[in-house]
LOVO-553313 format. One record per residue (C-alpha): residue in one letter; x, y, z; chain; residue number from 0. Coordinates in steps of 0.5 Angstrom, whole numbers, plus 500, padded with zeros to 3 digits. Example, Ala and Ser with C-alpha at 12.3 -4.5 7.8 and 13.67 -1.06 7.14 Angstrom:
BEGIN
+-----+-----+-----+-----+-------+-----+
| res |   u |   v |   w | chain |   n |
+-----+-----+-----+-----+-------+-----+
|   A | 525 | 491 | 516 |     A |   0 |
|   S | 527 | 498 | 514 |     A |   1 |
+-----+-----+-----+-----+-------+-----+
***
This chain:
BEGIN
+-----+-----+-----+-----+-------+-----+
| res |   u |   v |   w | chain |   n |
+-----+-----+-----+-----+-------+-----+
|   M | 793 | 879 | 421 |     A |   0 |
|   V | 788 | 881 | 426 |     A |   1 |
|   G | 786 | 888 | 427 |     A |   2 |
|   E | 786 | 892 | 434 |     A |   3 |
|   K | 779 | 893 | 434 |     A |   4 |
|   E | 777 | 885 | 433 |     A |   5 |
|   L | 782 | 884 | 438 |     A |   6 |
|   V | 779 | 888 | 443 |     A |   7 |
|   D | 772 | 886 | 441 |     A |   8 |
|   V | 774 | 878 | 442 |     A |   9 |
|   Y | 777 | 880 | 449 |     A |  10 |
|   E | 771 | 884 | 451 |     A |  11 |
|   R | 766 | 878 | 449 |     A |  12 |
|   Y | 771 | 874 | 453 |     A |  13 |
|   W | 771 | 878 | 459 |     A |  14 |
|   N | 764 | 879 | 459 |     A |  15 |
|   R | 763 | 871 | 459 |     A |  16 |
|   L | 768 | 870 | 464 |     A |  17 |
|   K | 764 | 875 | 469 |     A |  18 |
|   K | 758 | 872 | 468 |     A |  19 |
|   I | 760 | 865 | 469 |     A |  20 |
|   T | 764 | 867 | 475 |     A |  21 |
|   V | 758 | 870 | 478 |     A |  22 |
|   I | 753 | 864 | 477 |     A |  23 |
|   W | 759 | 859 | 480 |     A |  24 |
|   M | 759 | 863 | 486 |     A |  25 |
|   L | 752 | 863 | 487 |     A |  26 |
|   A | 751 | 856 | 485 |     A |  27 |
|   W | 756 | 854 | 491 |     A |  28 |
|   T | 753 | 860 | 496 |     A |  29 |
|   V | 746 | 857 | 496 |     A |  30 |
|   P | 748 | 850 | 498 |     A |  31 |
|   A | 753 | 852 | 503 |     A |  32 |
|   I | 748 | 856 | 506 |     A |  33 |
|   I | 741 | 852 | 505 |     A |  34 |
|   L | 744 | 845 | 507 |     A |  35 |
|   E | 745 | 847 | 514 |     A |  36 |
|   L | 737 | 848 | 515 |     A |  37 |
|   P | 735 | 841 | 513 |     A |  38 |
|   A | 741 | 838 | 517 |     A |  39 |
|   N | 738 | 841 | 524 |     A |  40 |
|   Y | 735 | 835 | 526 |     A |  41 |
|   L | 742 | 832 | 527 |     A |  42 |
|   K | 744 | 837 | 532 |     A |  43 |
|   N | 743 | 832 | 538 |     A |  44 |
|   Y | 748 | 827 | 535 |     A |  45 |
|   K | 755 | 828 | 537 |     A |  46 |
|   I | 762 | 826 | 533 |     A |  47 |
|   L | 769 | 826 | 534 |     A |  48 |
|   S | 769 | 829 | 541 |     A |  49 |
|   G | 763 | 833 | 541 |     A |  50 |
|   I | 762 | 836 | 534 |     A |  51 |
|   P | 755 | 836 | 532 |     A |  52 |
|   L | 753 | 832 | 527 |     A |  53 |
|   H | 749 | 837 | 523 |     A |  54 |
|   W | 755 | 842 | 523 |     A |  55 |
|   F | 759 | 836 | 520 |     A |  56 |
|   M | 754 | 834 | 515 |     A |  57 |
|   A | 753 | 841 | 512 |     A |  58 |
|   A | 760 | 843 | 512 |     A |  59 |
|   F | 762 | 836 | 508 |     A |  60 |
|   V | 757 | 836 | 503 |     A |  61 |
|   S | 758 | 844 | 502 |     A |  62 |
|   I | 766 | 842 | 501 |     A |  63 |
|   V | 764 | 836 | 496 |     A |  64 |
|   I | 759 | 841 | 492 |     A |  65 |
|   G | 765 | 846 | 492 |     A |  66 |
|   I | 770 | 841 | 489 |     A |  67 |
|   A | 765 | 839 | 484 |     A |  68 |
|   L | 764 | 846 | 482 |     A |  69 |
|   I | 771 | 847 | 481 |     A |  70 |
|   F | 772 | 842 | 476 |     A |  71 |
|   L | 766 | 844 | 472 |     A |  72 |
|   Y | 768 | 851 | 472 |     A |  73 |
|   A | 775 | 849 | 469 |     A |  74 |
|   Y | 771 | 845 | 464 |     A |  75 |
|   V | 766 | 851 | 462 |     A |  76 |
|   M | 772 | 856 | 462 |     A |  77 |
|   E | 776 | 851 | 458 |     A |  78 |
|   K | 770 | 851 | 453 |     A |  79 |
|   T | 770 | 858 | 453 |     A |  80 |
|   D | 777 | 859 | 452 |     A |  81 |
|   R | 777 | 854 | 446 |     A |  82 |
|   E | 770 | 858 | 443 |     A |  83 |
|   I | 772 | 865 | 444 |     A |  84 |
|   L | 780 | 865 | 444 |     A |  85 |
|   G | 781 | 859 | 439 |     A |  86 |
|   K | 786 | 856 | 444 |     A |  87 |
|   S | 786 | 849 | 443 |     A |  88 |
+-----+-----+-----+-----+-------+-----+
***
C-alpha cells in the first residue's frame, strides 16, 4: 500500500515537471511566432488573396505549423512523463 507521503511526493514531482515542460513549450512556440515576422519582411510588397501581404501570411502559416507540431510533441513528452512518474500505461 502506498502511503500518503509517497503519494504527495509523486504528485509534487509530477506537478513540478509539468510546469517546467509547459513553460519550455510556451517559449518554444512564442519565439518562432514573434521572430518569423522579421525575415519575412522582404515579402511585404507581394499581395495574395485580395490584398493580404505575403509576409504576414507566411509568418502566420509557419507559426501555426510549428504550433501544431509542438502540440503533438507536447502530448508525446507528457505521455512519457505520465508513464515515468505516475506509472500509467
